[in-house]
C-alpha positions as CSV (number, residue, x, y, z in Angstrom):
1,M,-35.0,-34.2,43.7
2,K,-32.7,-34.1,46.5
3,K,-30.8,-36.6,47.8
4,K,-28.1,-37.0,50.4
5,Y,-24.5,-38.2,50.3
6,T,-21.5,-39.1,52.2
7,L,-18.1,-37.8,50.3
8,N,-14.8,-38.4,51.3
9,I,-12.3,-35.9,50.1
10,A,-8.5,-36.0,51.3
11,N,-9.2,-38.3,53.7
12,S,-12.0,-36.2,55.4
13,D,-16.1,-37.2,55.5
14,I,-18.1,-34.8,54.0
15,N,-22.1,-34.9,53.9
16,I,-24.0,-33.0,51.1
17,V,-27.4,-32.9,49.9
18,T,-27.8,-31.8,45.9
19,E,-29.7,-32.7,42.8
20,E,-27.8,-33.6,40.9
21,S,-26.5,-37.3,39.7
22,K,-24.2,-40.0,42.5
23,E,-21.7,-40.4,38.4
24,T,-22.5,-35.9,38.7
25,I,-20.7,-35.7,42.3
26,D,-18.8,-39.1,42.0
27,A,-16.6,-37.1,38.8
28,I,-16.4,-33.4,41.3
29,V,-15.1,-35.4,43.7
30,G,-12.1,-37.4,41.9
31,I,-11.4,-34.0,40.5
32,V,-11.2,-31.7,44.1
33,D,-9.8,-35.0,45.9
34,R,-7.0,-35.4,43.4
35,K,-6.1,-32.2,43.2
36,I,-5.8,-31.5,47.2
37,R,-3.9,-34.8,47.5
38,E,-1.4,-33.3,45.0
39,I,-1.3,-29.6,46.6
40,Y,-0.1,-31.5,50.0
41,L,2.3,-34.1,48.4
42,H,3.9,-32.1,46.8
43,S,4.8,-29.5,49.1
44,K,6.1,-32.3,51.7
45,G,3.8,-31.3,54.3
46,E,4.3,-28.1,54.5
47,C,0.7,-27.4,53.3
48,S,-1.6,-28.7,55.5
49,R,-5.2,-30.5,53.8
50,T,-7.0,-27.7,54.9
51,N,-4.5,-25.2,53.1
52,A,-4.2,-27.6,50.4
53,A,-8.2,-28.0,49.6
54,I,-8.4,-24.2,50.4
55,L,-5.6,-23.9,47.3
56,V,-7.6,-26.2,45.2
57,C,-10.8,-23.8,46.4
58,L,-8.8,-20.3,45.0
59,D,-7.4,-22.2,42.1
60,Y,-10.8,-23.6,41.0
61,C,-12.4,-19.4,41.5
62,A,-10.4,-18.4,39.3
63,E,-10.8,-20.7,36.7
64,K,-14.2,-19.9,37.3
65,L,-13.5,-16.1,37.1
66,E,-11.4,-16.9,33.7
67,M,-14.3,-18.9,32.1
68,Q,-17.6,-16.1,33.1
69,K,-14.9,-14.1,31.6
70,T,-14.5,-15.4,28.3
71,L,-18.2,-16.7,28.6
72,K,-18.7,-12.9,28.7
73,N,-17.3,-12.2,25.7
74,L,-18.8,-15.2,23.6
75,N,-21.9,-13.7,24.2
76,A,-20.6,-10.3,22.7
77,E,-19.4,-11.9,19.6
78,I,-22.9,-14.0,19.5
79,E,-24.9,-10.8,19.7
80,R,-22.6,-8.7,17.0
81,L,-22.0,-12.1,14.7
82,T,-26.7,-11.1,15.0
83,M,-27.0,-8.1,14.0
84,L,-24.2,-8.8,10.9
85,N,-26.6,-11.7,10.6
86,E,-29.8,-9.9,10.5
87,V,-28.5,-7.1,8.2
88,A,-26.6,-9.6,5.8
89,E,-30.8,-10.9,6.3
90,K,-32.3,-8.2,5.1
91,E,-30.3,-7.3,2.5
92,K,-30.7,-10.7,0.5
93,A,-34.2,-10.7,0.5
94,A,-33.4,-7.3,-0.9
95,L,-31.1,-8.1,-3.7
96,E,-33.9,-10.9,-4.2
97,R,-36.9,-9.1,-4.8
98,E,-34.8,-6.3,-7.0
99,I,-33.5,-9.4,-8.6
100,E,-37.2,-10.7,-9.5
101,A,-38.2,-6.8,-10.3
102,L,-35.2,-7.5,-13.1
103,K,-36.3,-10.7,-14.1
104,A,-39.8,-9.2,-14.6
105,M,-38.6,-6.5,-16.9
106,N,-36.2,-9.2,-18.6
107,V,-39.8,-11.3,-19.3
108,S,-41.2,-7.3,-20.7
109,A,-38.4,-6.5,-22.7
110,P,-38.1,-6.1,-26.6
111,K,-36.0,-9.1,-27.2
112,V,-33.0,-7.6,-29.2
113,N,-29.9,-9.3,-31.0
114,T,-27.3,-10.0,-29.2
115,K,-25.0,-11.2,-31.8
116,K,-23.8,-8.1,-33.1
117,T,-22.3,-7.0,-29.9
118,N,-19.0,-5.0,-31.1
119,E,-19.0,-1.4,-30.7
120,D,-17.6,-1.2,-34.2
121,Q,-20.4,-2.3,-36.3
122,I,-22.7,-0.3,-37.8
123,R,-26.0,-0.8,-37.9
124,L,-28.4,-0.3,-40.6
125,D,-30.8,1.5,-39.6
126,E,-27.4,4.0,-38.9
127,I,-26.4,4.6,-42.9
128,P,-27.6,8.0,-44.3
129,E,-28.9,7.3,-46.7
130,I,-26.8,7.8,-50.2
131,E,-28.4,8.9,-54.2
132,A,-26.3,6.3,-56.3
133,P,-26.3,6.6,-60.5
134,S,-28.7,4.2,-61.7
135,T,-26.2,2.7,-63.9
136,V,-22.2,2.5,-64.7
137,E,-22.8,4.2,-67.5
138,S,-24.2,7.1,-65.6
139,V,-20.9,7.4,-63.6
140,E,-18.8,7.2,-66.8
141,A,-20.2,9.4,-68.2
142,T,-20.1,12.2,-65.6
143,E,-16.0,11.5,-65.4
144,P,-14.5,13.3,-68.3
145,E,-12.7,11.9,-71.3
146,A,-9.4,12.8,-70.4
147,V,-5.9,10.9,-70.6
148,A,-5.9,7.5,-70.8
149,E,-2.6,7.5,-70.9
150,E,0.1,9.4,-71.5
151,T,4.0,9.9,-70.5
152,L,5.9,10.9,-67.6
153,T,9.1,11.7,-66.8
154,P,10.5,11.7,-63.1
155,P,10.2,15.6,-62.2
156,E,13.7,15.3,-60.5
157,E,15.7,14.3,-63.9
158,E,15.5,16.3,-66.9
159,P,16.3,13.8,-70.2
160,T,19.7,13.9,-71.2
161,A,21.3,11.9,-74.1
162,E,23.0,9.7,-71.8
163,K,20.1,8.9,-69.7
164,P,17.2,7.7,-72.0
165,T,13.9,8.4,-70.6
166,V,11.2,6.1,-69.3
167,K,8.0,6.3,-70.5
168,L,5.1,5.0,-67.7
169,K,2.3,4.7,-68.6
170,K,-0.4,6.0,-65.8
171,K,-4.8,4.5,-66.2
172,K,-7.0,5.9,-64.2
173,V,-10.2,3.9,-63.1
174,R,-12.8,6.5,-61.5
175,A,-16.5,3.9,-61.2
176,M,-16.5,4.7,-58.0
177,F,-13.4,5.6,-56.3
178,D,-12.3,9.5,-57.5
179,A,-9.3,9.9,-57.6
180,I,-7.4,6.6,-57.5
181,S,-4.9,5.4,-59.8
182,F,-2.6,2.6,-60.4
183,D,0.7,3.3,-62.2
184,D,2.0,0.6,-65.1
185,I,5.3,0.5,-65.6
């Protein structure tokens, strides 16, 4: 509902009709009146009250244009962020569907022993079967009954009268490991 107000701005009375409340009108009048008085007092009488009012109007119009420009930039940013949000929501929904599908696959997949995850470990089902002799005697029987002990001299030195020969005993073990020998002095 429109109301009529009589305003006193810079010692001039003005009548207006508006839907705004009295508190809002008083706040606006206070700001405009203060600005006009500041311009008028700082000009030291060189600027009339009418010219001061016009300068205040120009100042507020400039502020309004700057605020409109800022508002336009903010609205463009809001629109850009809204579009990014929509894209993110779609991506989130797709990822949630993928997670659910993976969970369903995980439930239906057979359980795997996850304790042995090291790539260097050998799986028992991957070891080829080797025919091993049934007893140790059969392994020993396949070995030649060769020398259990032999006398060795170092190849680079010939025995001389001044240097006695050192006799080394060489024992060969040929049970599971072929051609591994241990030297005893």
